[in-house]
N, C-alpha and C positions, 0 to 999 in steps of 0.2 A: 176543769174544762171538760165538757161533754163533747161527743163526736159532732153533733150539729154545729156547735160553736167553732170547732176546729175547721169544719167545712166552710163556714162563713168567713173565718179569719183568712184561711189560705186561698180559697176561691179557685176558680178554673185557671186563671193566669198564674197564680202562685204554684198550683199543682203542675202546670206545664213547665214552669221554671225549675222546680225541684226534680221532676223526672228527667229533664234535660241534663241537669248537673250530674245526677247519678248515672244515667246512661252514657253520657260523654266520658265520664271518668272510667267506666267499664270498657268502653271502646279504646280509650287511650291506654289502659292497662294491657290490653291484648295486642297493642301495637308496639309495646316496649320489649326489648330483649330481656330474657329472664334474668332476675337478680339485679337489674339496673337501678331500681329505686331503693326501697327500704328493706326491712328484714323478712317479712312474709308477704304473701299475696294480699291478705286482708289488710295489713298495715299499708301496703302500697295503694290499695283501693281507697282506704280512708284518707291518705295523704292527697290522692288525686281528687277525691270529692271536695276536700277543703280548698284545694287550689282552684277548682272550677267554681265553688261557692264564693270564694273571695272575688273572683272576676265578675260573677253574674249577680250576686245578691247585694254586694256593698254599693252598687250604683243606685239602689233604691233608698229613698229618704226614710222609709219606715223600718229599715233593717239596719241594726248595729251589730258590730262584732265585739264580743267580749272573750278574751282568752284567760282562762283560769286553770292553773296547774297543767299547762300544755293542752287543755281541751278547748276547742273552738266552739263557742256558743253563738248562734245567730239569733239575736233578739228581734222578734217580729212585733212591731207596734207596741212595745213594752207590755205585751200580753203573754207571749210564749217564747221560750228559748229552745232552738232546734240544734241538735247535734247530729252530725253525719256519722253513721255506724253501720257495720255489717249486721244483717239480720239473718238468723237461721231459717230453715224451711218452715218452721213453726211460726215465724214472724217475730220471735223474741230476739233481742240483742244478746250476744253471748260473749262474756269475758269476765275476768275478775273485777269486782267493784273497785273503782278508783277512789282516791281520797275525796274527790268532788262528789261522787255518787253517794258515798257514805254520809257526807255532810248534808246533802239534799235529803236523804232518807231520815236523818236525825232531826234536822232543823227545818226542812221544807224549803230552804233557799240557800243560795251561795253568796257569801260575802263578796261585795264588789259588783254584783248584778242587781238590777232593779228588784224591789220587793214584790212578792205576789206573782212571780212568773210561773207558768206551767212549763215543765221540762218535757220535751218531746225528742224522739229519735227519728231520723230519716235515713233510709237505705234500701238496699235491694235484697230480695230473697232469690236464691239461685235454684236451678233445676238439680235433679239428683246427681248429675255428673259435674255440676258446678261449671258448666260451659256457657250457660245462657241465663239472663235475668228472667224470672217468672213474674215478679211483681216489684214495683217500687212502692214502699210503704212509708207512712208517717204513723208512729205509734206513741201511745201514752201508756207507760208502765205503771202498774200498781202492785208493789211487792214483787213477786216472782212471775207475775202474769201481765199480759197486756190488758189494760182497761178497755181499750179500743185500738183498732188498726185500720187506717184508711188506705185503700188502694188508690194511689195518686194517679195511676193511668186512667182509672174510671172517672175520677174527679176532673182530670185534664180533658176528658172526652165529653164533659158536661153532665155526668151522672151525679146529681146532688143528693140522691136518696141515702137513707141509712145503710151502712155497710157491715157493721158489727152486730151479730146476733146477741141479744141480751142473754145472760146466763139465767137459768131458772133459779128462783129463790125458794129454798127448802128450809122451813123453820127447824131450829136445832132440836126441838123435841119431837120431830116427825119420825114415824117408824121407818121411813124410807132413807133416813140419813145413813150413809155408809153402805147401802144396799144397791145392787143393780136392779133397776126397774125395767122389766121387759116391755118392749114396745108392742102396742096392740094395733093390729091392722083393721081396716074398715069392716072386714068380715068377722071380727071377733077373735081371730087366731093370734097367738103370741109368736 
């Protein structure tokens, strides 16, 4: 799945729904006494996102819940499976690979879920002090990097344009592989 297909699948209303889930979970987390919920703040946030997703997503006919190895996957139109997770400031999800993630990486699918799904993560990036949400993202990971990352706030506001800058393709035999290429300004200076 490419970024434009994800934008079409989720749409403006879906983006509003996902951002509301993440932001309401964040607000609820900050209204709880410390240590009331799970083990860590990230785990508490994940649990709250799942609770809000269960209330808000499962009322839609095109969304089904599949729980695999304690991981909640929200299958959207039998095209994509969305998991709610914490995203670091770089937009990447961060934790040890679960058994499910290992199976997805090896086989491309999870047993018990519809075949051919694209696996996505939805969550928030936080500011440097981790006191405010800076973005609500939907990401598609490829190996250790994001293939693309959608800013769901932008999509919810009606911005349907491309969001992820494509990486430059450098042929393996290029003399620039592994070298820093100085940027040239319009006046010819480096």
